[in-house]
C-alpha positions as CSV (number, residue, x, y, z in Angstrom):
1,X,0.0,0.0,0.0
2,X,2.9,2.3,0.5
3,X,3.9,1.7,-3.1
4,X,0.4,3.1,-4.0
5,X,-0.3,5.9,-1.5
6,X,3.3,7.1,-0.8
7,X,4.6,10.6,-1.9
8,X,6.0,9.3,-5.1
9,X,3.8,6.2,-5.3
10,X,1.7,4.8,-8.1
11,X,-1.3,7.0,-7.3
12,X,0.9,10.1,-7.8
13,X,1.9,8.8,-11.2
14,X,-1.7,8.0,-12.2
15,X,-3.3,11.1,-10.8
16,X,-1.4,14.4,-11.1
17,X,-3.6,16.1,-8.5
18,X,-2.9,13.4,-5.9
19,X,-1.8,14.6,-2.5
20,X,-0.4,12.0,0.0
21,X,-2.6,11.7,3.2
22,X,-1.4,9.7,6.1
23,X,-5.1,8.8,7.0
24,X,-5.7,7.3,3.5
25,X,-2.5,5.2,3.7
26,X,-3.4,3.9,7.2
27,X,-6.9,3.0,6.0
28,X,-5.6,1.0,3.0
29,X,-3.0,-0.8,5.2
30,X,-5.7,-1.7,7.8
31,X,-8.2,-3.0,5.3
32,X,-5.6,-5.1,3.4
33,X,-4.5,-6.7,6.7
34,X,-8.1,-7.5,7.7
35,X,-8.8,-9.1,4.4
36,X,-5.6,-11.2,4.6
37,X,-6.7,-12.4,8.1
38,X,-10.2,-13.0,6.9
39,X,-11.8,-10.7,9.4
40,X,-14.7,-8.2,9.3
41,X,-13.8,-4.5,10.1
42,X,-15.3,-1.1,10.6
43,X,-13.7,2.1,9.4
44,X,-14.9,5.6,10.2
45,X,-13.1,7.9,7.8
46,X,-13.8,11.6,8.1
47,X,-14.5,13.8,5.1
48,X,-11.3,14.3,3.0
49,X,-9.6,11.0,3.8
50,X,-10.1,9.7,0.3
51,X,-11.8,6.6,1.6
52,X,-13.1,5.3,-1.7
53,X,-9.6,4.6,-3.1
54,X,-8.4,3.6,0.3
55,X,-10.8,0.6,0.3
56,X,-10.9,-0.1,-3.5
57,X,-7.2,-0.5,-4.1
58,X,-6.5,-3.0,-1.3
59,X,-9.7,-4.9,-1.7
60,X,-9.4,-5.3,-5.5
61,X,-5.7,-6.1,-5.2
62,X,-6.4,-8.8,-2.6
63,X,-9.2,-10.3,-4.7
64,X,-7.1,-10.4,-7.9
65,X,-4.2,-12.0,-6.1
66,X,-6.5,-14.6,-4.5
67,X,-9.1,-15.3,-7.2
68,X,-11.9,-13.8,-5.3
69,X,-15.0,-11.7,-6.3
70,X,-15.7,-8.4,-4.7
71,X,-19.0,-6.6,-4.1
72,X,-19.0,-2.9,-3.4
73,X,-22.4,-1.8,-2.0
74,X,-23.3,1.9,-1.6
75,X,-26.5,3.7,-0.5
76,X,-26.7,6.6,-2.9
77,X,-26.8,6.8,-6.7
78,X,-24.4,9.7,-6.5
79,X,-21.7,7.6,-5.0
80,X,-22.3,4.8,-7.5
81,X,-21.8,7.3,-10.3
82,X,-18.7,8.7,-8.6
83,X,-17.3,5.1,-8.3
84,X,-18.0,4.3,-12.0
85,X,-16.9,7.5,-13.5
86,X,-14.0,8.6,-11.2
87,X,-12.7,6.1,-8.7
88,X,-12.9,2.8,-10.5
89,X,-10.9,4.0,-13.6
90,X,-8.2,5.2,-11.3
91,X,-8.2,1.9,-9.3
92,X,-8.1,-0.1,-12.5
93,X,-4.8,1.6,-13.6
94,X,-3.3,1.4,-10.1
95,X,-4.1,-2.3,-9.8
96,X,-2.7,-3.0,-13.3
97,X,0.6,-1.3,-12.4
98,X,0.6,-3.0,-8.9
99,X,-0.2,-6.5,-9.9
100,X,0.1,-6.6,-13.7
101,X,-3.5,-7.6,-14.0
102,X,-6.7,-5.9,-15.0
103,X,-10.1,-6.4,-13.3
104,X,-13.5,-6.3,-14.9
105,X,-16.3,-4.5,-13.2
106,X,-20.0,-4.1,-13.7
107,X,-22.9,-2.1,-12.3
108,X,-25.7,-4.3,-10.9
109,X,-29.3,-3.0,-10.7
110,X,-32.7,-4.3,-9.8
111,X,-34.5,-6.0,-12.7
112,X,-37.2,-3.3,-13.0
113,X,-34.4,-1.0,-14.2
114,X,-34.1,-3.0,-17.4
115,X,-36.7,-2.9,-20.3
116,X,-38.6,-6.1,-21.2
117,X,-38.3,-6.5,-25.0
118,X,-41.4,-8.6,-25.1
119,X,-43.5,-6.0,-23.3
120,X,-41.9,-3.2,-25.4
121,X,-42.7,-4.9,-28.8
122,X,-46.2,-5.7,-27.7
123,X,-46.9,-2.1,-26.5
124,X,-45.6,-0.8,-29.9
125,X,-47.5,-3.4,-31.9
126,X,-50.8,-2.8,-30.1
127,X,-50.3,1.0,-30.3
128,X,-51.0,1.4,-26.6
129,X,-49.2,4.7,-26.2
130,X,-50.0,8.3,-26.6
131,X,-48.5,10.3,-29.5
132,X,-46.5,12.4,-27.1
133,X,-44.7,9.2,-25.9
134,X,-43.6,8.1,-29.4
135,X,-40.2,9.8,-29.3
136,X,-39.3,8.1,-26.0
137,X,-40.1,4.7,-27.7
138,X,-38.0,5.6,-30.7
139,X,-35.1,6.5,-28.4
140,X,-35.4,3.3,-26.6
141,X,-35.5,1.3,-29.8
142,X,-32.2,2.9,-30.9
143,X,-30.6,2.0,-27.5
144,X,-31.8,-1.6,-27.7
145,X,-30.6,-2.0,-31.3
146,X,-27.0,-1.2,-30.2
147,X,-26.8,-4.4,-28.2
148,X,-25.5,-3.0,-25.0
149,X,-27.4,-3.5,-21.6
150,X,-30.0,-0.7,-21.5
151,X,-31.2,0.5,-18.1
152,X,-33.7,3.0,-16.8
153,X,-30.8,5.5,-16.5
154,X,-30.1,5.5,-20.2
155,X,-33.5,7.3,-20.8
156,X,-35.4,10.1,-19.2
157,X,-38.8,8.8,-20.3
158,X,-41.7,9.3,-17.8
159,X,-42.1,6.7,-15.1
160,X,-45.7,6.0,-16.2
161,X,-44.4,4.8,-19.6
162,X,-41.4,3.0,-18.2
163,X,-43.6,0.9,-15.8
164,X,-45.5,-0.5,-18.8
165,X,-42.4,-1.9,-20.5
166,X,-40.0,-2.6,-17.6
167,X,-39.0,-6.1,-16.8
168,X,-41.1,-7.8,-14.2
169,X,-39.3,-10.8,-12.7
170,X,-42.5,-12.6,-11.8
171,X,-43.7,-12.7,-15.4
172,X,-40.4,-13.4,-17.2
173,X,-40.5,-16.6,-19.2
174,X,-36.9,-16.3,-20.3
175,X,-36.6,-19.9,-21.6
176,X,-39.6,-19.4,-23.9
177,X,-39.2,-15.7,-24.8
178,X,-38.3,-15.1,-28.4
179,X,-36.1,-12.1,-27.3
180,X,-34.1,-14.0,-24.7
181,X,-30.9,-14.0,-26.8
182,X,-30.6,-10.2,-26.7
183,X,-32.6,-9.4,-23.6
184,X,-31.0,-6.4,-21.9
185,X,-31.3,-8.0,-18.4
186,X,-29.8,-11.3,-19.5
187,X,-26.9,-9.6,-21.3
188,X,-26.3,-7.7,-18.1
189,X,-26.4,-10.9,-15.9
190,X,-23.9,-12.6,-18.2
191,X,-21.6,-9.7,-17.7
192,X,-22.0,-9.8,-13.9
193,X,-20.9,-13.5,-14.0
194,X,-17.8,-12.6,-15.8
195,X,-16.9,-9.6,-13.6
196,X,-14.4,-9.4,-10.8
197,X,-16.0,-6.5,-9.1
198,X,-19.7,-5.8,-8.9
199,X,-21.1,-2.3,-7.9
200,X,-24.5,-2.4,-6.3
201,X,-26.6,-0.6,-3.7
202,X,-27.8,-1.6,-0.3
203,X,-31.4,-2.0,-1.5
204,X,-30.3,-4.6,-4.1
205,X,-28.1,-6.4,-1.6
206,X,-31.1,-7.0,0.7
207,X,-33.4,-7.7,-2.2
208,X,-31.0,-10.5,-3.2
209,X,-31.2,-11.9,0.3
210,X,-35.0,-11.8,0.1
211,X,-34.8,-13.7,-3.2
212,X,-32.8,-16.5,-1.6
213,X,-29.5,-15.1,-3.1
214,X,-30.6,-16.1,-6.6
215,X,-30.4,-12.7,-8.2
216,X,-26.6,-11.9,-8.0
217,X,-23.6,-14.1,-8.7
218,X,-21.9,-15.1,-5.4
219,X,-19.0,-13.0,-3.9
220,X,-16.2,-13.6,-1.4
221,X,-15.5,-10.1,-0.1
222,X,-18.0,-7.4,0.6
223,X,-17.6,-3.7,1.2
224,X,-20.4,-1.6,2.5
225,X,-19.8,2.1,1.9
226,X,-22.2,4.5,3.6
227,X,-22.6,1.7,6.1
228,X,-24.4,3.9,8.6
229,X,-27.7,3.5,6.7
230,X,-27.6,-0.3,6.5
231,X,-30.0,-1.1,9.4
232,X,-32.8,1.1,8.2
233,X,-32.5,-0.1,4.6
234,X,-32.4,-3.7,5.7
235,X,-35.6,-3.2,7.8
236,X,-37.3,-1.6,4.9
237,X,-36.2,-4.1,2.2
238,X,-36.9,-7.2,4.3
239,X,-40.3,-5.7,5.4
240,X,-43.3,-4.5,3.4
241,X,-45.4,-1.4,2.9
242,X,-48.9,-1.6,1.2
243,X,-51.3,1.2,0.6
244,X,-54.8,1.4,-0.8
245,X,-53.3,3.0,-4.0
246,X,-50.9,0.0,-4.3
247,X,-54.0,-2.4,-4.2
248,X,-55.9,-0.3,-6.7
249,X,-53.0,-0.5,-9.0
250,X,-53.1,-4.3,-8.8
251,X,-56.9,-4.2,-9.4
252,X,-56.5,-2.1,-12.5
253,X,-53.9,-4.5,-13.9
254,X,-56.7,-7.2,-13.9
255,X,-59.7,-5.1,-14.9
256,X,-61.0,-1.5,-15.1
257,X,-64.4,-0.5,-16.2
258,X,-64.3,1.6,-19.4
259,X,-61.0,0.1,-20.6
260,X,-61.6,-2.3,-23.5
261,X,-58.4,-4.5,-23.4
262,X,-57.9,-5.8,-19.9
263,X,-56.8,-9.2,-18.6
264,X,-60.2,-10.2,-17.5
265,X,-62.1,-8.7,-20.5
266,X,-60.2,-11.0,-22.9
267,X,-61.3,-14.3,-21.3
268,X,-63.0,-16.2,-24.1
269,X,-65.5,-18.2,-22.0
270,X,-68.3,-15.8,-21.2
271,X,-69.5,-17.5,-18.0
272,X,-66.0,-17.5,-16.6
273,X,-65.4,-13.9,-17.7
274,X,-68.6,-12.7,-15.9
275,X,-67.7,-14.6,-12.8
276,X,-64.2,-13.3,-12.7
277,X,-65.3,-9.7,-13.1
278,X,-67.9,-10.1,-10.4
279,X,-65.4,-11.7,-8.0
280,X,-62.8,-9.0,-8.9
281,X,-65.2,-6.2,-8.0
282,X,-66.4,-7.9,-4.8
283,X,-62.8,-8.4,-3.6
284,X,-61.6,-4.8,-4.3
285,X,-64.8,-3.4,-2.8
286,X,-63.8,-5.2,0.4
287,X,-60.3,-3.7,0.0
288,X,-61.8,-0.3,-0.1
289,X,-63.9,-0.9,3.0
290,X,-60.8,-2.4,4.8
291,X,-58.7,0.7,4.2
292,X,-61.5,3.1,5.1
293,X,-61.9,1.2,8.4
294,X,-58.1,1.6,9.1
295,X,-58.4,5.3,8.7
296,X,-60.4,5.5,12.0
297,X,-57.2,4.4,13.9
298,X,-55.4,7.6,12.7
299,X,-57.5,10.5,13.7
300,X,-56.4,14.2,13.7
301,X,-52.7,14.5,13.5
302,X,-51.9,10.9,14.5
303,X,-49.4,9.6,11.9
304,X,-49.0,5.9,13.0
305,X,-50.8,3.3,15.0
306,X,-49.1,0.0,16.1
307,X,-50.9,-3.3,15.6
308,X,-50.5,-5.3,18.7
309,X,-53.3,-7.8,18.3
310,X,-55.2,-9.3,15.3
311,X,-57.5,-6.7,13.5
312,X,-61.2,-7.3,13.6
313,X,-61.5,-5.7,10.2
314,X,-59.9,-7.8,7.5
315,X,-61.4,-11.3,7.5
316,X,-64.1,-10.3,5.0
317,X,-61.4,-8.9,2.7
318,X,-59.2,-12.0,3.0
319,X,-62.2,-14.3,2.3
320,X,-63.1,-12.3,-0.8
321,X,-59.4,-12.5,-1.9
322,X,-59.4,-16.3,-1.5
323,X,-62.5,-16.6,-3.7
324,X,-61.0,-14.4,-6.4
325,X,-57.5,-15.9,-6.3
326,X,-59.1,-19.5,-6.6
327,X,-60.4,-18.4,-10.0
328,X,-57.0,-17.3,-11.3
329,X,-55.8,-20.9,-12.0
330,X,-58.8,-21.4,-14.3
331,X,-58.3,-18.0,-15.9
332,X,-54.6,-18.9,-16.6
333,X,-55.8,-21.7,-19.0
334,X,-57.7,-19.1,-21.0
335,X,-54.6,-16.8,-21.6
336,X,-53.7,-17.6,-25.2
337,X,-52.3,-14.1,-26.0
338,X,-48.6,-13.8,-24.9
339,X,-48.8,-10.2,-24.0
340,X,-52.0,-10.7,-21.8
341,X,-50.4,-13.7,-20.2
342,X,-47.4,-11.6,-19.2
343,X,-49.6,-8.9,-17.7
344,X,-51.7,-11.5,-16.0
345,X,-48.6,-13.1,-14.3
346,X,-47.5,-9.7,-13.1
347,X,-50.8,-8.9,-11.6
348,X,-51.3,-12.4,-10.0
349,X,-47.8,-12.3,-8.5
350,X,-48.3,-8.8,-7.0
351,X,-51.7,-9.7,-5.7
352,X,-50.3,-12.9,-4.0
353,X,-47.4,-11.1,-2.3
354,X,-49.6,-8.2,-1.1
355,X,-52.3,-10.5,0.3
356,X,-49.6,-12.5,2.1
357,X,-48.2,-9.3,3.7
358,X,-51.7,-8.0,4.7
359,X,-52.6,-11.4,6.2
360,X,-49.5,-11.3,8.3
361,X,-50.2,-7.8,9.5
362,X,-54.0,-8.4,10.2
363,X,-53.1,-11.5,12.3
364,X,-49.9,-10.0,13.8
365,X,-48.4,-13.4,13.0
366,X,-44.7,-13.1,13.7
367,X,-43.6,-11.9,17.2
368,X,-40.2,-11.0,15.8
369,X,-41.9,-8.4,13.5
370,X,-43.6,-5.0,14.2
371,X,-46.7,-4.2,12.3
372,X,-48.3,-0.8,12.1
373,X,-50.5,1.7,10.1
374,X,-49.0,5.0,8.8
375,X,-49.8,8.0,6.8
376,X,-47.6,10.8,5.6
377,X,-47.1,13.9,7.7
378,X,-49.4,16.7,6.5
379,X,-51.7,14.2,4.8
380,X,-54.9,14.5,6.7
381,X,-56.8,12.4,4.2
382,X,-53.8,10.8,2.7
383,X,-53.2,7.2,1.8
384,X,-53.0,4.9,4.8
385,X,-50.2,2.3,4.6
386,X,-50.0,-1.1,6.3
387,X,-46.4,-1.7,7.2
388,X,-44.3,-4.5,8.7
389,X,-40.6,-5.2,9.3
390,X,-38.4,-7.3,11.5
391,X,-37.7,-5.6,14.9
392,X,-34.1,-6.5,14.8
393,X,-32.0,-7.2,11.7
394,X,-28.9,-8.2,13.7
395,X,-29.8,-11.9,13.4
396,X,-30.3,-11.6,9.6
397,X,-27.0,-9.7,9.2
398,X,-25.1,-12.2,11.3
399,X,-26.3,-15.1,9.2
400,X,-26.3,-13.5,5.8
401,X,-23.2,-11.3,6.1
402,X,-20.9,-12.4,8.9
403,X,-21.6,-16.1,8.2
404,X,-21.5,-15.9,4.4
405,X,-18.4,-13.9,3.3
406,X,-14.7,-14.3,4.0
407,X,-14.6,-10.6,5.0
408,X,-17.0,-7.8,5.2
409,X,-15.8,-4.2,5.4
410,X,-18.1,-1.4,6.8
411,X,-17.1,2.1,5.8
412,X,-18.6,5.5,6.5
413,X,-17.8,9.0,7.7
414,X,-20.1,8.3,10.7
415,X,-20.0,4.9,12.5
416,X,-18.5,5.5,16.0
417,X,-20.2,6.9,19.0
418,X,-17.7,8.6,21.4
419,X,-14.9,6.7,19.6
420,X,-16.7,3.3,20.1
421,X,-18.0,1.0,17.3
422,X,-20.0,-1.4,19.6
423,X,-23.4,0.2,18.9
424,X,-23.3,-0.1,15.1
425,X,-21.6,-3.5,15.2
426,X,-24.3,-4.8,17.6
427,X,-27.0,-3.5,15.4
428,X,-25.5,-5.2,12.3
429,X,-25.0,-8.5,14.0
430,X,-21.1,-8.4,14.0
431,X,-19.7,-9.9,17.1
432,X,-16.0,-10.2,16.0
433,X,-14.3,-7.4,14.2
434,X,-11.5,-4.9,14.0
435,X,-12.1,-1.1,13.9
436,X,-10.3,2.0,12.9
437,X,-11.2,5.6,13.6
438,X,-9.7,8.2,11.2
439,X,-10.2,11.9,11.8
440,X,-10.7,14.2,8.8
441,X,-7.5,15.9,7.6
442,X,-9.3,19.2,7.5
443,X,-8.5,21.9,10.1
444,X,-12.0,22.4,11.7
445,X,-10.6,24.7,14.4
446,X,-9.9,27.2,11.6
447,X,-12.7,26.2,9.2
448,X,-15.8,25.8,11.3
449,X,-17.5,27.8,14.0
450,X,-19.8,25.7,16.3
451,X,-22.6,27.7,17.9
452,X,-24.3,25.9,20.8
453,X,-27.4,27.8,21.9
454,X,-27.5,28.6,25.6
455,X,-30.9,30.4,25.6
456,X,-33.6,29.3,28.1
457,X,-36.3,26.9,27.0
458,X,-36.4,23.7,25.2
459,X,-37.5,22.4,21.8
460,X,-41.0,21.5,23.1
461,X,-41.7,24.9,24.6
462,X,-44.4,27.2,23.1
463,X,-41.9,29.9,22.1
464,X,-39.3,27.5,20.6
465,X,-40.4,27.9,16.9
466,X,-40.4,31.7,17.2
467,X,-37.1,31.7,18.9
468,X,-35.6,29.3,16.4
469,X,-36.8,31.5,13.5
470,X,-35.4,34.6,15.1
471,X,-32.0,33.0,15.8
472,X,-31.9,31.4,12.3
473,X,-32.7,34.8,10.7
474,X,-29.7,36.4,12.5
475,X,-27.4,33.7,11.3
476,X,-28.7,33.7,7.8
477,X,-28.4,37.5,7.6
478,X,-24.8,37.5,8.9
479,X,-23.8,34.7,6.5
480,X,-25.7,36.3,3.6
481,X,-27.7,33.2,2.9
482,X,-26.5,29.8,1.6
483,X,-27.8,28.1,4.7
484,X,-29.3,24.7,5.3
485,X,-31.8,24.3,8.1
486,X,-32.3,20.8,9.4
487,X,-35.5,19.6,11.1
488,X,-36.7,16.3,12.6
489,X,-40.4,16.9,11.7
490,X,-42.4,18.7,8.9
491,X,-44.6,20.2,11.6
492,X,-41.6,22.1,13.1
493,X,-40.3,22.9,9.7
494,X,-43.6,24.6,8.7
495,X,-43.9,26.5,11.9
496,X,-40.4,27.9,11.6
497,X,-40.8,28.6,7.9
498,X,-44.0,30.7,8.4
499,X,-42.1,33.0,10.8
500,X,-38.8,33.0,8.9
501,X,-40.3,34.4,5.6
502,X,-41.0,37.7,7.2
503,X,-37.6,37.9,8.8
504,X,-35.2,37.2,5.9
505,X,-34.8,38.7,2.5
506,X,-33.3,35.6,1.0
507,X,-35.3,33.1,-1.1
508,X,-36.5,30.2,1.1
509,X,-37.1,26.7,-0.4
510,X,-38.5,24.1,1.9
511,X,-39.0,20.3,1.6
512,X,-42.7,19.7,1.7
513,X,-43.4,22.8,-0.3
514,X,-41.4,21.2,-3.1
515,X,-40.1,17.6,-3.5
516,X,-36.6,17.3,-2.0
517,X,-34.8,17.2,-5.3
518,X,-36.7,20.2,-6.6
519,X,-36.1,22.2,-3.4
520,X,-32.3,21.5,-3.7
521,X,-32.3,22.5,-7.4
522,X,-34.1,25.8,-6.8
523,X,-31.7,26.5,-3.9
524,X,-28.7,26.0,-6.2
525,X,-30.2,28.1,-9.0
526,X,-31.2,31.1,-6.8
527,X,-27.9,31.8,-5.0
528,X,-27.6,33.0,-1.4
529,X,-30.8,31.2,-0.7
530,X,-32.1,29.2,2.3
531,X,-32.8,25.4,2.1
532,X,-35.0,23.7,4.7
533,X,-35.4,20.0,5.0
534,X,-36.1,17.0,7.2
535,X,-34.8,13.4,7.3
536,X,-33.3,13.0,3.8
537,X,-31.4,16.3,4.1
538,X,-29.4,15.2,7.1
539,X,-27.2,13.1,4.9
540,X,-26.2,12.7,1.2
541,X,-26.3,16.4,0.2
542,X,-23.0,17.6,-1.0
543,X,-22.7,21.4,-1.3
544,X,-18.9,22.2,-1.3
545,X,-17.2,25.6,-1.2
546,X,-19.4,28.6,-1.0
547,X,-22.6,26.7,-1.9
548,X,-23.1,26.3,1.9
549,X,-22.0,28.7,4.6
550,X,-24.2,27.6,7.4
551,X,-25.9,24.5,8.8
552,X,-28.6,25.2,11.5
553,X,-30.0,22.2,13.4
554,X,-33.3,22.8,15.2
555,X,-33.3,19.8,17.5
556,X,-31.1,16.9,18.4
557,X,-32.1,14.2,15.9
558,X,-33.7,11.7,18.3
559,X,-36.0,9.2,16.6
560,X,-39.6,9.8,17.4
561,X,-40.1,7.4,20.4
562,X,-43.8,6.5,19.6
563,X,-43.0,5.4,16.1
564,X,-43.8,1.7,16.1
565,X,-40.4,0.4,14.8
566,X,-38.6,2.6,17.4
567,X,-41.0,1.5,20.1
568,X,-40.5,-2.2,19.2
569,X,-36.7,-1.9,19.3
570,X,-36.8,-0.2,22.7
571,X,-39.1,-2.8,24.1
572,X,-36.7,-5.5,22.8
573,X,-33.8,-3.9,24.6
574,X,-35.8,-3.5,27.8
575,X,-36.6,-7.3,27.7
576,X,-32.8,-7.9,27.6
577,X,-32.3,-5.7,30.7
578,X,-30.7,-2.7,28.8
579,X,-31.5,1.0,29.0
580,X,-33.1,1.7,25.6
581,X,-32.4,5.4,25.8
582,X,-28.6,5.0,26.2
583,X,-28.4,1.8,24.3
584,X,-30.4,2.8,21.3
585,X,-31.8,6.4,21.2
586,X,-28.7,8.3,22.0
587,X,-26.3,6.4,19.8
588,X,-28.7,6.5,16.8
589,X,-29.2,10.3,17.3
590,X,-25.4,10.9,17.6
591,X,-24.8,9.2,14.3
592,X,-27.5,11.3,12.6
593,X,-26.1,14.4,14.3
594,X,-22.6,13.7,12.9
595,X,-24.2,13.3,9.4
596,X,-25.9,16.7,9.7
597,X,-22.6,18.3,10.9
598,X,-20.8,16.8,7.9
599,X,-22.8,18.7,5.4
600,X,-20.8,21.9,6.0
601,X,-17.0,21.2,5.5
602,X,-16.5,19.3,2.3
603,X,-13.1,20.6,1.3
604,X,-9.8,22.2,2.6
605,X,-11.0,25.7,1.7
606,X,-14.5,25.5,3.0
607,X,-15.5,27.7,5.9
608,X,-18.8,28.2,7.8
609,X,-21.0,27.9,10.9
610,X,-22.8,25.0,12.4
611,X,-25.5,26.1,14.9
612,X,-27.3,23.8,17.2
613,X,-30.4,25.6,18.6
614,X,-31.5,22.8,20.9
615,X,-30.3,23.9,24.3
616,X,-30.4,20.2,25.6
617,X,-27.0,19.7,24.1
618,X,-25.7,21.8,27.0
619,X,-28.3,21.3,29.7
620,X,-28.7,17.5,29.6
621,X,-26.0,15.0,30.6
622,X,-26.3,13.1,27.4
623,X,-25.4,16.2,25.4
624,X,-21.7,15.5,26.0
625,X,-22.0,12.5,23.7
626,X,-23.0,14.8,20.8
627,X,-20.3,17.3,21.5
628,X,-17.6,14.7,21.8
629,X,-18.6,13.2,18.5
630,X,-17.5,16.3,16.6
631,X,-14.0,17.4,15.6
632,X,-12.6,20.4,17.6
633,X,-14.2,23.6,16.3
634,X,-14.2,27.2,17.4
635,X,-16.9,27.1,20.0
636,X,-19.3,30.0,20.7
637,X,-22.6,30.3,22.6
638,X,-24.2,33.5,21.3
639,X,-24.9,35.2,18.0
640,X,-22.7,38.1,19.1
641,X,-19.8,35.8,19.7
642,X,-20.4,34.1,16.3
643,X,-20.3,37.5,14.5
644,X,-17.1,38.4,16.3
645,X,-15.2,35.2,15.4
646,X,-16.7,34.7,11.9
């Protein structure tokens, strides 16, 4: 690794802009040693360490030398793009010079990201598209004819059109399909089999587990970048979420009044067709009654309700489902048209999996799962969702990761709590591991001012929103905009936004008022603006240089304790004799807090202010865990002090 990362090493020859960093070299050494010893490891590498090449070079070198396959799993599409366009090409040249060998790499995506040629040709042949969609279809035809794997990201066609021609794994008859020889998905899978390194995301990793590991070719070494998000993604991917809208989408795949060509309307035998339509309408009428009944459990501003015992509503819907589903075998025999058969299989498979999930939730079947109802914040009459997920993914991770790979490497800028990795390791089922904590090479003492609010009151007080808006306005005014305000709820965001609009002259763009990507885009276009966001804005946003001068956190980012998944995890810890507040809530909040802080300083020349308006960081004993988790900054406690030092 010294040959690579040293002052006159291979990286310096390959990349003229390379600057040796001790932290990067240490990380590469550490990972190579862990791989050679066949051990799992955790690495927290602060911003600026150069962590991507620090894990890619040793991991790829080790796998090439030992004939192993490597998976690199990330959370965000932005990092996947960076890997493919920037880091992998550099690593490719470094490894070639280091080992004399070249490695093959491929991007792996979920099957719905590939077009189904059979569905595409049927859609075109039947003319089931609008005139405005024609140019998208012509573009896709050109891409397909080139023979390379085509994915969702090669075209910007509307999702409504893509969903009608995307591959559906449940309806893919690849052995009988006339287009199997040049199927985009099958071409991609052949390339995966031949590759040494596969780039995927955490969602696909857990989808592969849910499929019985039949989707991706096996690997020996696994690297999780952005590993801080693994537990939440695992819970979501291994669980389910079904709304009334989802069920209505399934209903319309079978039949919809007024539409001439539907699956059920094409049944040749009239008696069976009428019976099928009647059973279909009876079942989906019960679905509507079921979801209307669920709404009663979420009155007013209540956003979730945990299912602790079997629901009384639901048996009628499940009985109607069984009657309708029993007919589908008979209907299957009537499907002579290849296109209709494909659409029928998609609808039947989705109906079955959704009904299985609803059955589990209605009966609260698995004591190791938490089931609940939920609707979006601010959606008084919004869609109710039935959700379920495992309470604890540690057991799954222990079996599917620690017990299935030679080595698993977990990397992120935020993994340790007060210098300790035991929290994240425990949540991810890793009992034996090595760890390395690497600080950022940036000089935070000179680059960042940390304002910790000492004013009276707490975040639950009546005047907090008004006080937060006033303090935020002073900070925004002093920094001349380009500030990110982070919230833990839409309710608080909206309350502060209403007051802030009259206090600042800068444009304000808030998540909720706009979808998150649009709010960010408008912020960037406006210049010297204010961006307000909740959960998704605490991580993943990269605004280097002068694009961001201030980060203002309203509250310490504790998970809402009455949210059913959080509630269930806390109960599980209590059953084990642990204190759920210090064993779960504080560590989880500290990791999110570090993510929020990390939005500000992205380069050696960045400067700015991070303000924490929640006075509990100073008044409560647990506040020290948050403060100790940050690098040493210039510390101030009032706006006047901030103005003096910045």
